[in-house]
LUMVEX-571730 format. One line per 10 residues: for each residue x, y, z of C-alpha. Coordinates in Angstrom, 2 decimals, always signed. Layout:
N
X Y Z  ...
This chain:
198
-23.43 +18.55 +4.15  -20.54 +19.20 +1.62  -18.09 +16.38 +0.54  -15.39 +18.77 +0.88  -13.93 +21.21 +3.34  -14.40 +24.95 +2.91  -10.60 +25.04 +1.62  -10.97 +22.65 -0.73  -9.13 +19.45 +0.95  -10.17 +15.96 +0.66
-11.85 +14.70 +4.18  -10.15 +12.17 +5.85  -12.66 +9.79 +5.08  -11.10 +9.83 +1.30  -7.54 +9.15 +2.95  -8.95 +6.44 +4.71  -9.90 +4.90 +1.73  -6.35 +5.07 -0.17  -4.72 +3.81 +2.75  -6.86 +0.73 +2.85
-6.49 +0.38 -1.05  -2.49 +0.50 -0.43  -2.65 -1.71 +2.67  -4.59 -4.26 +0.33  -2.12 -4.16 -2.26  +0.58 -4.27 -0.08  -0.92 -7.69 +1.49  -1.74 -9.21 -1.97  +2.00 -8.53 -3.19  +3.36 -10.31 +0.35
+0.83 -13.15 -0.27  +2.49 -13.68 -3.73  +5.79 -13.50 -1.97  +5.15 -15.73 +0.36  +4.01 -18.19 -2.24  +7.39 -18.40 -4.25  +9.73 -17.99 -1.45  +7.70 -18.79 +2.33  +6.42 -16.58 +5.34  +10.79 -15.96 +6.00
+10.92 -14.12 +2.53  +13.00 -10.86 +3.25  +10.83 -7.91 +3.90  +12.85 -5.99 +0.94  +11.56 -8.85 -1.51  +7.91 -8.00 -0.14  +8.63 -3.99 -0.54  +10.15 -4.62 -4.07  +7.00 -6.39 -5.41  +4.20 -4.18 -3.50
+6.30 -1.17 -5.13  +7.01 +0.43 -1.63  +9.48 +1.38 +0.72  +10.59 -1.27 +3.64  +9.62 +1.70 +6.15  +5.86 +1.45 +5.04  +5.44 -1.63 +5.50  +7.07 -1.51 +8.92  +4.55 +1.26 +9.72  +1.69 -1.21 +8.83
+3.34 -4.14 +10.69  +5.79 -3.59 +12.86  +6.75 -7.49 +13.45  +6.86 -10.28 +10.63  +4.19 -12.18 +12.91  +2.20 -8.78 +12.34  +2.44 -9.22 +8.29  +1.85 -12.91 +8.03  -1.45 -12.69 +10.47  -2.45 -10.01 +8.10
-1.88 -11.91 +4.87  -3.63 -14.79 +6.09  -6.64 -12.78 +7.31  -6.75 -11.33 +3.62  -6.48 -14.25 +2.15  -9.14 -15.96 +3.90  -11.52 -12.99 +3.18  -10.36 -13.31 -0.44  -11.02 -16.89 -0.44  -14.49 -16.60 +1.12
-15.41 -13.78 -1.13  -14.42 -15.83 -4.44  -16.86 -18.46 -3.93  -20.04 -16.67 -4.66  -18.66 -14.95 -7.75  -17.24 -18.23 -9.04  -20.48 -19.87 -8.88  -21.92 -17.32 -11.14  -19.29 -16.95 -13.65  -17.85 -20.42 -13.99
-19.34 -22.65 -16.64  -20.52 -25.13 -14.08  -20.78 -25.77 -10.46  -18.17 -28.38 -10.43  -15.93 -25.82 -12.73  -16.53 -23.21 -9.94  -15.60 -25.74 -7.20  -12.31 -26.32 -8.93  -11.38 -22.75 -9.48  -12.16 -22.27 -5.58
-10.01 -25.11 -4.59  -7.10 -23.82 -6.53  -7.75 -20.71 -4.78  -7.62 -22.59 -1.58  -4.49 -24.52 -2.21  -2.98 -20.67 -2.88  -3.64 -20.05 +0.52  -2.73 -23.10 +1.99  +0.39 -22.99 +0.68  +0.83 -19.31 +2.41
-0.61 -20.66 +5.45  +2.47 -23.17 +6.34  +5.14 -21.45 +8.28  +2.07 -19.44 +9.80  +2.53 -20.78 +13.55  +6.47 -20.52 +13.44  +5.95 -16.89 +12.41  +3.68 -16.39 +15.66  +6.11 -18.46 +17.82  +4.29 -18.80 +20.74
+1.19 -16.93 +20.39  -1.22 -19.97 +20.46  -4.28 -18.20 +21.34  -3.94 -15.93 +18.35  -3.29 -19.18 +16.02  -6.28 -20.61 +17.59  -8.49 -17.53 +17.17  -7.24 -17.50 +13.46  -7.82 -20.96 +12.85  -11.70 -20.46 +13.89
-11.89 -17.25 +11.75  -10.50 -19.77 +8.72  -13.28 -22.12 +9.42  -15.74 -19.50 +10.08  -15.68 -18.36 +6.87  -14.38 -21.12 +4.76  -16.42 -23.97 +5.75  -19.78 -22.41 +4.75  -18.23 -21.36 +0.73  -16.86 -24.89 +0.25
-20.43 -26.15 +1.39  -22.20 -24.04 -1.01  -20.02 -24.96 -3.85  -20.13 -28.81 -2.80  -24.04 -28.31 -2.63  -24.50 -26.56 -6.08  -22.30 -29.49 -7.77  -24.38 -32.16 -6.10  -27.52 -30.65 -7.39  -25.98 -29.96 -10.54
-25.29 -33.89 -10.76  -21.40 -33.01 -10.99  -20.32 -34.71 -7.78  -21.62 -37.71 -5.68  -23.63 -36.32 -2.73  -22.03 -37.22 +0.84  -18.74 -35.32 +0.89  -18.84 -32.52 +4.01  -17.12 -29.43 +3.29  -14.78 -29.71 +6.20
-13.53 -33.08 +5.52  -12.73 -32.15 +1.84  -10.76 -28.91 +3.17  -9.04 -30.97 +5.93  -8.20 -33.71 +3.18  -6.76 -30.81 +1.05  -4.62 -29.55 +3.42  -3.21 -32.54 +4.63  -2.13 -33.06 +0.72  -0.61 -29.74 +0.67
+1.80 -30.15 +3.84  +4.57 -31.75 +2.15  +5.10 -29.39 -0.44  +7.26 -26.97 +1.96  +10.31 -29.19 +2.40  +10.44 -31.61 -0.98  +10.37 -29.93 -4.24  +9.50 -33.25 -5.73  +6.17 -33.27 -4.22  +3.11 -31.58 -6.08
-0.15 -31.31 -3.94  -1.81 -29.94 -6.90  -1.60 -33.40 -8.79  -3.25 -35.16 -5.94  -5.76 -32.58 -5.32  -6.83 -32.87 -8.70  -6.85 -36.70 -8.60  -9.20 -36.15 -5.72  -11.51 -33.90 -7.55  -11.65 -36.63 -9.82
-13.09 -38.98 -7.52  -15.67 -36.70 -6.39  -17.25 -36.86 -9.91  -20.19 -38.87 -10.61  -19.35 -40.74 -13.44  -20.81 -40.05 -16.99  -23.36 -41.75 -18.40  -22.01 -43.75 -21.93
């Protein structure tokens, strides 16, 4: 079967691939705006960042909650996929863990406000939280295990407790511009490191 129709038109599959790429670009732009302006950022700001019209956003995401949930899932997937890539490209397993945690903190900054955006849909929020744990805890565990095996960090830290601790450190950022969770996350990471022999 040929890749194009007798009329020379590109098949629908190619159009779907373009639509997926466009939607991914839109989600990345929305995530960037949410990090700087919060989940209540004006849709026109997201549209301008993505380089699309507001109608395009509403066509893909009829409500703000739809957009926020899609950004959430998009960022969970990106964070999950980044872990193995960082392990192969970073200078050490600990450097990979540190870079992954930076991505995770970016994600958490976007995540705050999700419950408000979803309003009363607690079952939808619970499903997203389960998706978050299913995708990210194994990646964090893989990074921790690699750093322990390399002798970079002490053994005994569990992925869930590390992620939960980082999440708790990020909570105060929303309403206090004087608070920088990244500084405290860095202190937490320093505490995980195995002391270097003199």
